[in-house]
N, C-alpha and C positions, 0 to 999 in steps of 0.2 A: 492638548494630548491628553486623553482619558486613559487610566490604568485600568485594567479589571484584575480582583485578587486572584493568586493562585489559589488552585482546587486544593480541596481538603483529601481528596482523594487519588491516589496513584494513578499515572497513565497506565494502561495497557500496551503492550507491542505484540506485535505479530508477524511473522516473516511467511510468505510464500513463492515458491518458483511454480513456473508455469511454461509449457512450450507452447512459442508463438509461430505462425508464419518470420522467417528471418526479415521480410520486408516490412514488417508490422513495425512501425516506430511506438517507442516508450509514451509519447505526448499522447496519442491515441488511445493506447491503455488504460492511462491516467485519466484523460476527459471523460472515459465510460464510468470509468468507477466514482469520477465526482458527480456526476449524472445521476447518481444511485440517491443523492443525497441523505448518505448515513450522517444523523444530528450526532452520533458520538464519536466520527472518526475526526480526528484532530489534522492527521498528514499523511501522505502516501509519498513514499521515497522508494525511486531503482537504488538499489546498492549492489547489483550484481547483472552480468551477461556473459551468459558460456555459449560457443559455440562448437560444434563437434559434429562428424559425421557420423558420430553413433546416436544423434538426436534425430537425423532422418533428413533426405535433402530438403534444402530450403527452409530449414526450422532451425532455432534457437530458442535458450532457456532464458527467461528473464526473472531474477530475484528482486520482491518487493517487499517492504515494510510498510506497515501500518501501525498506525499508532490510533489508540480510541483512550475517551476519556468520557466520564459519566460525573457530571458537577453534583449530583445530587445523591449517591450511592455508590458502594463499589460492588462491582458487576462479577460473577463468575464467567469466566471466558473459557 
């Protein structure tokens, strides 16, 4: 088993909520994000699903957490 040293620089987390079609699965959203190949992106995690008629027929809101880390420097996000 190989170990990787911890980064000297802190991770940055950002949350985003988006309204999507109710029948769209989170796995499809996550797959598209991963296809972007963002090299500083460490993880993508769903943390909330909200459904309400106020969003519109056939819609839902998902909230996703993104964790980024730069091994070389501290970025301003």
